[in-house]
C-alpha positions in Angstrom: 0.1 -0.1 0.2 1.6 3.3 -1.3 -1.0 5.7 0.9 -3.3 5.3 3.7 -5.5 8.0 4.8 -7.1 8.7 8.1 -9.7 11.1 7.9 -10.0 12.3 11.1 -7.0 14.2 13.4 -8.8 13.2 17.2 -7.9 10.7 19.4 -9.1 7.6 17.5 -7.3 8.8 14.3 -4.1 9.7 15.8 -4.0 6.1 17.5 -4.7 4.6 14.4 -1.8 6.6 12.5 0.7 5.7 15.5 0.1 2.0 14.9 0.3 2.0 11.4 3.6 3.3 12.1 4.4 1.1 15.0 3.4 -2.1 13.1 5.6 -1.4 9.9 3.7 0.6 7.4 6.3 3.0 5.9 4.2 4.4 2.9 2.4 7.7 2.7 0.2 8.6 5.5 -1.8 11.2 5.2 -3.8 12.5 8.7 -7.0 14.8 7.7 -8.5 16.8 10.3 -11.3 19.4 9.9 -10.2 21.5 13.1 -7.0 23.8 12.6 -5.7 22.2 15.9 -3.1 19.9 16.4 -4.6 16.8 18.1 -5.9 17.7 21.4 -8.0 15.8 24.1 -11.5 16.1 24.2 -12.4 14.7 28.6 -10.8 18.0 29.8 -12.6 20.4 28.0 -15.3 20.3 30.3 -13.5 20.3 33.8 -9.7 21.1 33.9 -9.9 23.4 30.6 -13.1 25.0 31.1 -12.3 26.1 35.2 -8.9 27.4 33.7 -6.7 24.9 35.2 -5.1 24.0 32.2 -3.7 26.0 29.2 -4.2 24.6 25.6 -0.9 23.2 25.8 -1.6 20.8 28.4 -4.3 19.5 25.6 -2.3 18.3 23.2 -2.6 14.6 22.8 1.2 14.6 21.5 4.1 16.7 21.8 4.9 18.4 18.4 8.4 16.4 18.1 6.2 13.1 18.8 3.9 14.0 15.3 7.3 15.0 13.1 8.6 11.6 14.2 5.2 9.9 12.8 6.6 11.3 9.3 2.4 12.4 8.6 1.1 14.3 5.7 -0.8 16.2 8.0 -3.7 18.2 6.5 -5.4 20.2 9.4 -8.0 22.7 9.1 -9.5 21.1 5.8 -12.8 18.8 6.4 -13.7 15.7 4.1 -16.8 16.5 1.8 -17.0 13.0 -0.1 -15.9 9.4 -0.7 -15.9 7.7 -4.1 -14.8 4.1 -2.9 -14.4 2.5 -6.5 -12.1 5.1 -7.2 -10.6 5.1 -3.7 -10.5 8.7 -2.8 -11.5 11.4 -0.8 -12.5 14.6 -1.9 -11.4 17.7 0.2 -13.6 21.1 1.1 -10.8 22.8 -0.8 -11.6 21.3 -4.2 -8.8 18.9 -4.0 -9.1 14.9 -3.5 -6.6 12.6 -2.0 -6.3 8.9 -3.5 -5.9 6.3 -1.0 -5.3 2.4 -0.9 -6.7 1.5 2.6 -8.7 4.0 4.6 -9.8 4.6 8.0 -12.7 6.8 9.1 -12.4 8.4 12.3 -15.1 11.6 12.2 -16.2 11.4 15.5 -19.7 13.3 16.3 -21.2 16.8 16.1 -23.6 18.3 18.9 -26.9 18.2 18.3 -28.6 21.5 18.5 -31.7 23.7 19.2 -34.0 25.9 17.1 -33.6 29.3 17.8 -30.8 31.5 18.9 -27.4 30.2 18.5 -26.4 28.5 22.1 -23.1 27.2 23.3 -22.2 23.5 22.7 -19.4 21.7 24.0 -17.3 19.4 21.5 -14.2 21.8 20.1 -11.7 23.5 21.9 -12.9 26.4 20.4 -16.2 26.0 21.9 -14.5 25.3 25.5 -12.9 28.9 24.9 -16.0 30.6 24.1 -18.0 29.3 27.0 -15.2 29.7 29.4 -14.8 33.5 29.1 -18.7 33.3 30.1 -18.5 31.8 33.3 -17.8 33.4 36.6 -19.8 34.9 39.9 -22.6 36.7 38.9 -23.2 34.9 35.6 -26.4 33.2 35.0 -25.9 29.6 32.8 -28.8 27.7 31.6 -27.8 23.8 30.8 -30.2 22.0 28.6 -29.5 18.1 28.8 -28.5 16.4 32.3 -26.4 13.8 30.6 -22.7 13.2 31.6 -21.4 16.3 29.7 -24.4 18.4 30.4 -23.9 17.3 34.1 -20.0 17.9 34.2 -20.0 21.7 32.8 -22.7 22.1 35.3 -20.7 21.1 37.9 -17.2 23.2 36.7 -20.0 26.4 36.1 -21.2 25.8 40.0 -17.7 25.7 40.9 -16.9 28.7 39.4 -19.3 30.5 41.2 -22.0 30.3 38.2 -25.9 30.3 39.1 -26.6 26.8 37.0 -30.1 25.5 36.3 -30.1 21.9 34.7 -32.9 21.0 32.6 -33.8 17.3 31.8 -36.9 15.9 30.0 -36.9 12.6 31.6 -37.8 12.0 35.2 -34.5 10.9 36.6 -31.3 12.1 34.6 -29.0 9.3 33.2 -32.1 6.9 34.2 -32.0 5.4 30.8 -28.2 4.6 31.0 -27.6 3.8 35.1 -30.6 3.6 36.3 -33.0 5.6 38.1 -31.5 4.7 42.0 -27.9 5.4 40.6 -29.7 8.4 38.9 -31.1 9.9 41.5 -27.7 9.8 43.8 -26.1 11.9 41.0 -29.1 14.4 40.5 -29.1 15.0 44.8 -25.3 15.9 44.0 -26.2 18.8 41.7 -28.9 20.2 43.9 -26.6 20.0 47.1 -24.6 22.1 45.6 -27.2 24.9 44.6 -27.7 23.6 41.3 -31.5 24.2 40.5 -32.3 20.6 38.6 -35.4 20.5 36.8 -36.5 17.2 35.3 -39.4 16.2 32.9 -39.3 19.2 31.0 -38.8 20.2 27.0 -36.7 23.1 25.6 -39.0 24.7 22.6 -35.9 27.1 21.8 -33.2 29.3 22.5 -33.8 33.2 23.0 -31.1 35.8 23.4 -32.1 36.0 27.3 -32.4 31.9 27.9 -34.9 29.2 26.9 -38.7 28.7 26.4 -40.0 25.6 27.7 -42.6 23.4 25.8 -45.4 24.9 27.8 -44.1 28.5 27.5 -42.3 29.5 30.2 -39.3 31.4 29.9 -36.1 30.1 31.8 -33.2 33.1 32.2 -30.0 32.6 31.3 -26.7 35.0 30.5 -25.7 32.3 28.5 -27.5 28.5 27.5 -25.0 25.2 27.0 -26.9 22.9 24.9 -26.0 19.6 25.6 -28.8 17.2 23.8 -26.6 14.5 22.4 -25.4 14.1 19.2 -24.6 13.2 15.7 -22.2 10.9 14.1 -20.1 13.2 11.1 -21.4 11.0 8.1 -22.7 13.2 5.5 -19.5 13.5 3.7 -19.9 10.1 3.2 -23.2 10.2 1.1 -23.3 8.5 -2.0 -20.6 6.3 -1.1 -22.7 3.1 -0.6 -21.5 2.6 3.4 -24.3 2.2 5.6 -24.1 5.4 7.7 -27.3 5.8 9.3 -26.1 6.0 12.6 -22.3 6.1 12.6 -20.2 4.2 9.8 -21.6 0.2 10.2 -19.0 -2.3 10.6 -18.2 -5.6 11.2 -16.4 -6.9 14.5 -12.9 -6.2 12.6 -13.8 -2.5 12.4 -13.9 -2.7 8.3 -16.8 -1.0 6.8 -16.0 -2.3 3.1 -13.3 -3.4 1.3 -10.1 -1.5 2.4 -12.0 1.3 4.4 -11.8 0.6 8.4 -13.9 3.3 11.1 -13.0 4.0 14.7 -14.0 6.1 17.6 -17.5 7.9 18.0 -18.0 7.5 14.2 -18.0 3.8 14.3 -21.0 1.3 14.7 -19.4 -2.1 15.1 -20.2 -6.1 15.9 -19.0 -6.2 19.3 -18.8 -10.2 19.8 -18.3 -10.0 23.8 -21.5 -8.6 23.8 -23.3 -10.3 20.8 -24.6 -7.0 19.5 -24.2 -3.9 17.5 -22.9 -0.6 19.5 -21.6 3.1 18.8 -19.4 3.9 22.1 -18.5 7.9 22.7 -16.2 7.1 25.1 -12.5 8.1 25.2 -11.1 5.0 26.1 -12.4 3.4 23.3 -12.0 5.6 21.0 -7.8 5.1 21.1 -8.1 1.2 21.3 -10.6 1.1 18.6 -8.2 3.3 16.4 -5.4 0.8 17.2 -7.4 -2.5 16.3 -8.9 -1.0 13.0 -5.2 -0.2 12.0 -4.0 -3.4 13.1 -6.6 -5.2 10.9 -6.0 -2.6 8.1 -2.7 -4.2 7.9 -3.2 -7.9 9.1 -3.7 -10.8 6.5 -7.1 -11.8 6.5 -6.9 -15.5 8.8 -4.8 -12.7 11.2 -7.5 -10.2 12.0 -9.0 -10.0 15.3 -12.4 -9.3 16.3 -12.4 -6.0 18.2 -14.8 -7.4 21.6 -13.4 -4.4 24.5 -15.4 -4.2 27.4 -16.2 -0.5 27.3 -15.1 2.3 29.9 -16.1 5.5 30.8 -15.6 7.9 33.8 -17.3 11.3 34.8 -15.9 13.7 37.2 -18.5 15.5 39.0 -18.0 17.8 42.3 -16.0 15.0 44.4 -17.7 12.2 42.6 -15.2 9.9 40.6 -17.9 7.6 38.5 -16.6 4.8 36.7 -18.3 2.2 34.7 -17.1 -1.0 32.9 -19.4 -2.7 30.2 -22.2 -2.1 28.3 -25.2 -0.7 30.5 -27.8 0.7 27.9 -31.1 -1.6 27.8 -30.3 -3.5 31.0 -32.6 -5.3 33.3 -31.6 -5.1 36.4 -29.7 -3.1 38.7 -28.2 -4.3 42.1 -26.1 -2.7 44.8 -23.1 -5.3 45.3 -20.8 -2.8 47.4 -21.4 0.2 49.6 -24.5 2.4 50.1 -26.0 5.0 47.5 -26.6 7.4 50.0 -23.0 7.5 50.8 -21.9 7.8 47.1 -19.3 5.2 47.4 -21.2 2.1 45.9 -20.4 -0.8 43.4 -23.5 -1.6 41.3 -24.1 -4.6 38.8 -26.2 -4.7 35.4 -28.0 -7.7 34.5 -29.2 -7.8 31.0 -30.7 -11.0 29.8 -28.9 -13.9 32.4 -25.8 -12.0 32.1 -23.9 -9.9 33.6 -23.8 -6.5 31.8 -22.0 -3.9 33.5 -20.7 -2.4 36.7 -20.4 0.8 37.9 -19.0 2.7 40.7 -18.6 5.8 42.7 -16.3 6.8 45.1 -14.0 3.6 44.5 -10.6 3.1 43.4 -9.6 1.4 39.5 -8.7 -1.4 41.6 -11.6 -2.1 43.2 -13.5 -2.5 39.7 -10.7 -4.0 38.0 -11.9 -7.9 39.2 -15.8 -6.8 37.6 -14.1 -5.9 34.5 -12.3 -9.7 34.4 -16.1 -10.5 35.2 -17.4 -8.8 32.0 -14.8 -10.3 29.8 -15.4 -13.9 31.4 -18.9 -13.4 30.3 -20.1 -14.1 33.7 -23.8 -15.5 34.3 -25.7 -13.0 36.4 -26.9 -15.8 39.3 -23.1 -16.0 40.0 -23.0 -12.3 40.8 -26.3 -13.1 43.0 -24.8 -15.9 44.7 -21.5 -14.5 45.6 -23.1 -11.5 47.7 -19.4 -10.5 49.1 -19.2 -7.2 47.6 -16.3 -8.6 45.5 -16.7 -9.9 41.8 -17.0 -13.5 41.0 -13.8 -15.0 40.3 -12.9 -15.7 36.2 -12.3 -19.1 37.1 -15.7 -19.3 38.5 -17.4 -17.6 35.9 -17.8 -18.8 32.5 -15.0 -19.9 29.4 -15.4 -16.3 28.6 -16.3 -17.2 24.6 -17.9 -14.7 22.9 -21.6 -15.1 22.8 
């Protein structure tokens, strides 16, 4: 292969590029990114960077010398606008085209917006810079959406002295992911710190002085942050023949079509460990999938390995460290296996069907969850979680063989 093109210059794309070089690829390696900034980390945008504790240099995923060592054909500040798989060509916004022998799609997602006036969103460095300058004592911030990103931003703004109103359409924030019991615990943390949390409300549109709810009520604020989910960046793939309805559809090897792989937030792939297709918008998955896609791209067909991770995510809100392993969405049962919800120091396990499908901890060390991660990898039956009943995970030896379902 004379040229490999990676479209998307964030965590997944950079991980793919680094892995290609590490695995011995010496041809031309083009990395395309629509932002003008060199690759940077996104999770700190809602935390350390928003508070001003970190500067732009601390966000960098790699030092300039490390990027130079990769020998990249680096094209930043220019978006991909089209893909022609038959011609093996990527069209760019400046009218040029880049040919490829193999392609990695890592274009990520973008925030959903609401009707009305422009509001803040929080996805890019420029988004965070625009919001950071508007927070502080005497300021009022309306956050629409109490998911993890909205909750983190609300916590950060509160710590800066901003008066925060947090609006959420669901009766309990995050209940569809973590369950209503855990969702209520996280909600109480905001309320105790003075956040006005309003659930069961919808926002009709954004105004210049706040938002208007579905029933016509006006909620005033100096600034509005909209955090109501995201859309995969796949419009540029229209007409390519790829299945890109909810992200780029891939097989277990992260391959979307012959010679085309996808990784990170934009990829929807079949995870054989959980026997389902999933699209994961978490930082750890982006890096791991970028590496997996790159290795499979270079490997002979019989040497490829299915990408079957136990997804991991974390969130920092006030003094709470929230960590989770597994695939929590669509779970059937939640059980406290360690600690106490009221003390905000606990581990809960999730059942989907007859299997352990996830685990979430608040106020516990990563070491406390390590055994649970192994139990998830081993595809542990739920009855072994219930029988165990000790607050410690089932041993891998007592769990199933670990053969993916």
